[in-house]
N, C-alpha and C positions, 0 to 999 in steps of 0.2 A: 312243929313238923311242917315242911313245905307242902303247900297244896298241889295236888296233881294237876298238871296242865290239861286243858280241854282236849287237845289233840291226842294225848295219851289215853284219856278216858274213851275217846271215840275208837282208837285202835283196839283197846281192850274189848270194847263192845263188839267190834267186827270179828275179832278172834274167837270170842265166846260164842257169837252167833254162828260162825263157821262150824265149830265143834258140835254145838247143839243141833244144827241143821243136819249134819252128817249122822249124828246119833239117832235122831228121830227118823231119818230115812232108812237106816239099817234096821231100826226097830219096827218099821212099818207104820209109823205114826205121822205120816205126812199130812193127813187130814187134821190131826190135832194142832199142828203148826198153823194150818190155814185158818182154823176156827178160833184159836186162842192166842196166837202170837202175832200173826200177820196184821191184824187190825191195829195194833199199836204202831207198827211201822207206817201203815196208811195214815193214821192220825198225825204222825210226825210230818209226813210229806204235805198233808193238808195244811198244817200249821205254817209251814214254810211258804206254801203257795198263797195262803191267806194274806200274808203281809207283803208279798212280792209287788203287787200293783201299787198299793198305797206307799210302799217304801220308795219305788221308782218315782212316782208322781211327786211326793213330798220332797224327796231329796233333790230331784231335778229342779223343781221350782225354787227350792231354797238355795241351791248352788248357782243356777243361772241368774236369778234375780239379784244375787250378791255382786255380779259383775258390773262394773261401771263402764266397761268398754265391750260392746256387743260384737265388735270385730274379732275379739278374742274367741268368742264362741264359734264363729265361722272358721277361724284358723284351727281351733281344737277339733271341730268335726271333720274338716278336710284331712287333717293329719291322721286322725284316728282311723278313718275309712281307708286311707292310703296304706297305712301300716297293716291293717287287718287283711286287705286284699293281697299284700305282699307276702305275709306269713302264710296265708292260705295257699297261695301258688307254690311256695316252698314246700309246704306239707304234702300236697298232692304229688309233687315231683319226687320227693323222697320216697313216698309209697310206691310210685311207678318204678323207680330204680330198683328198689328192694324186691318187688314181686317179679320183675324181669330177671333179676340176678339169681334168685333162689328157686324160681319156678315151682311154687308149692302145689299147683294143680296138675302138674305134668304126670304124676304117678297115680292119679285118681282112677280107679277101675270103673268100668261101665256098670258093673253090678252094684257097687257102692253108690254111684251116681243115681241110679234108678231107685235105690232104697231111700235116699234123701228126698228125691223128687216126690215119691209117694207119701212119705211120712209127713211132709210139710206142705202138701199140695193146697189144702184149704187156706192156710195162712198166707201162702204165696199169692193165691188168687185174690184175697181181700186186699192185700197190700198193692197189688197191681191195679186194681180198680181205683184205689185212692190216688195212686200216682198218675193214672190217666186223667183224673179230674184236674190235677195240678197242671199237667201238660197242655190241656185244652184251654188254659187261660190266655188272655190277651198278653202280648209282650209287655204292655205297660201296666199289667195287673198289679205287680208289686208296688208300683207308684200309687195306684188307686187304693191299695190295701193300707197304705200308710196314713191316709186321711180318713178319720172317723166321721160317720154320719151322725152318730150319737155317742157322746163321751161316756154316758152311763153304760151303754151296751159294750163299748170298748173296754171298760174297766171290769166287765163281768167275766172276762176270760183272760188268763195269762198268755194265751196264744196271740192276743191283740196288743202285745207290748209295744210294737212300733207305733200304733195309734195313740197309746198313752204317752209315749215319748213326744210325738208330734204335738199333742195338745199341751203337754207340760212346757215345751219350748215356746210355743206360741203364747201361752199364758204368761210365761216369764218375761218374754220380750215386751209384751204389752205392759206388764207390771213395772219394768224398768223405764219404759217410754213415758209413762204418765208422771205428773209432778210428784216429787218425793213425799210431800205431806199427805197426798192421797193414798200412796202405796205403802206407807210406813206400817199401818196397822196390819195389812195383809202379810207383809214380810215378817212381822213379829209373830203372827199366827203360825205361819209355816215354819219359822225357826223353832217355835215351841213344839209343833207337831213332829218335827224332825227328831227332837230329843225323846219324845214319847215313843215314836216308832222304833228308834234304836234300843230303847229300854225293852220294848216287846221282843226284839231280836234276842237280847240277853236272856230274857225269861224263857223263851222257846229253846234256846241253846242249852239250858239246864237239862232239858229232856233229850238232847241229842244222843248221848251214849246209849240210852235205852231204845230210842227210835232206830238207831243204826243196828243195834243188836237184833231187834225184831225184823228189820229189813233183810239183813244177811241170812238170818235163820230161815225166813220164808222163801228167800231166793233159792237157797239150796234145796229145800224140800219141794218147791214148785218145779225146779229143774230136774230133780232126780226122781220124784215120786217115792214109791216104796221099793224101788229097785235101783240103787245107785250104780250097779254094775252096767246097766244100759247106758247111763249117762257117760260112764267112763269110756265105753266103746265108741260113742259118738265123738267125744272130745279127743280121743286118740286119733281117730280118723281125720279130724280137722286140726290136729295139734300143730302141724307145720304151718298151715295158713294162719292160725292164731298167733303163732310165734313171730311170723313176719310182720303182722299188724302191730303187735306189742313192741317189736324191735323198732319200727318206724316211729311209734308214739314216744318211745324212750329217747330216741335221737332228738325229737323235738324238745323234750324237757331238759335233757342233759347236754345238748350241743347247741341247738338253734337259739333257744331263748337265752341261755347264759351268754352266748356270743353277742347277741343283739344288745342285751342289757350292759355288758361290759364295754362294748365299742361305743354305743350311742348314749348311755346314761352313766357309765362307770360305777355301777352298783355291785355290791358283793352278793353273788348269787346264793350263797349259803344262807345269808341273812334274809334274802328274799324268800327262799323256800321255807325257812322257819316261820316267817310272817304269814305266808299264804297256806301253810300246811293244813290248818283246820278246814279251810274252804275246799282244799283238794280232797280231804277225807269225806266231806259232805258231798262233793261231786261224785266221788267213787261209790258211795253207798246209795245215793238217790238216782244216779245216771241222768241228772237234770241240771243244766246250767241255770235254769230259772229257779229251781228249788234251792240251789246253792247261792243264788245271787245275794240274799240278805247277808249271809256269812262272808261272801267275797267282799262286798262293800265295806263291811265292818272291819275286816282284817286289813284291807288295802289302805283304808283311811287311818285306822288307829295304830296298826302295827308297822305299816310301811310308810306312814307319814305323807301320803299323797293328799293333795288338797281336796276339800269336799266338792268344789265346783268341777273338778276333773272326775272324781269317782262317780258323782251323781249323773254325769253325762256319758262318760266313756264306757263304764261297766254295763249299764243296762243296754246300751247300744251293742256292745260286744256280745252280750248274752243272746242277742237276737240275730246278729249277722256274722259273728266271728266263730267259725266252726272248724278250726284247724284239724283237730283230732278226727272229726267226722269226715272231712274231705280226704284226709290221708287214707282212712279206712275205705272210703268209696273207691279210690284209685286202686288199692290193693285188691279189693273184692271184685271189681269189674274185670281186671286182668286175670284173676284167679278163676273166675267163672268161664272166661274165654279159654283158658288153658284146659279146664276140665272137659269142655266141649270140643277141644281140639281146634279152636278158631284162632288163627294168627292175626293179631291186631297190628296195623301199620303204625309208623311213627305219627302220621297225621291223625289217625284215630285215637292214639293215646294222648296227643296234644288236645284233642277234642274233649277227652275225659277231664283234663286239667281245667279247661274253660268251663265246661258244663258243671263240674263239681263245685267250682268256685262260685258261679252264678246261682246254682241251686241252693247253696248254703245261706244266701242272703234272704232273710225272712223265714228261714226254716224254724219250725217250732223248737224251742229249747227244752224238749221233753223226751223221756225215754222212747226209743223206737223211731223217732223222726228220720234218722239216718237211713233206715231201710227204704222209706218212701222216696227219699231223694236219690237213693242208689238206683231205683228202678228207672228214674228219669235218665240217669247216666247210662244205664244199660241200653235203653231205647235209643239214645242218641248215637251210640256206636253200633247199633244193629245186633246186639246180643239178646238171647232169649230171656225175657223177664222172669220166667219160671225158674231161672238159675238161682234166684235168691233163696230158693228152698235149700240149696246146698250149704248156705252159711247161716241159716236161722238158728241152728242148735247152739253155737257158742256166742250168738250175737249179743245176748243180754249181758254176758260177762265182759265181752269186748266193749260194749257200750259204756260200762263203768270206767274203763281205762281211757277211752277217747274223751269222755266228759271231763276227766282230770286235765287232759291236754287243753281242752276248750277253755276251762276256767283259768289255767295257768297262763295261757295266751292272753286272755282278757286282762289279767293283772299286770302282765309284762307291758302291754300296750298302754295301760293307764299310767305307768311310771314313765314310759317314753314320751307320751303326750304331755304329761305334767312338766317334765323337764324341758320339752321343746317350746312351751309357751312361757318359760321364764321362772317357773316354780322349781324349788329344789326339794325333792322328797327327803324326809328325815330318815334316811336309811344309810347304813354304813357304806362308804365308798371304797372301791378297790384302790390299792396303792397306785399312784400315778407313775 
């Protein structure tokens, strides 16, 4: 009997978690889910985060140090960042076109607006304070944040991934620059560590279906509590807005990425989706590009045949600075809030959203909820009331799951494009010429 593929096990876990979460909510057992089921989902996320930093550090050193031509690294980095910025601008633009076309906030009543502002006032206030702290930073603060003062402090948090990447690249360049007889032992060590860390990923992924099951169950019960009808009312009120966001995210996955891959890499998109699907499911269930990174790296390298030197450099970088799904959502959300408050945004202000959302995505934490903080910066940039985020907090956790899928899919697409551009040929079925 053929063994069931991992992505099918994950899907089964998601479906069962959805049904159990709804059942517990209707039965008034939301607290039972929080006490006895949610911890297993938390453990799973912690396991993924546990290996994220060592995986990036070891893989990056192993990949970069294997290069004999360091100019290739510079070329790879420049092209990756260029493609990331291009797809991000495309994503925000798609979001703005859709939200202006469908006007999801135009029919929002004043009564309903006040209800949402009251319900989520405390959360909106805390997010605003966090965004203000980000806004008050120096213009060159992102550059400063890339350089660690202490590598051990940098490795203590997944939010410092850019610092880990900086150290790994500097270490790798130095390793290549010294005489080969002195660096051979270190290279062999990191090659062995790379195999160990990938085996750890395999072992953790055995727990994935159960972790996803627990995550989805607890998500439903946390969101609905013991009265699922209340959640239904909130979701219906924001359903049109959510539909516009999902529509934009779907266009990115079904139109933008397939077109880019077909034109510039001539790869079969259905084969690409089959290869990246487990990583997409992980992104969907965890809402974290960082948590999904180990699975993304494994799938892109093993299933899509992208070279290790490319995956170890491009994917960690993408998980940190490439947020296509998040930026698209920010564009839609900002204009939606303006529509609810009856504020007309000029073309210049909407172009400002594109620029601000793109720049704000660079260095944004690849964790659940980071998009909300970045959204406040976007709102402040165009003079919209920051308390307007209260209007979109209800469905944000669910939308976060969808936009993280887009973020991860974009990272994998760029990895293939960069790998092809530097002369490597991914072992993935090509489309007919």
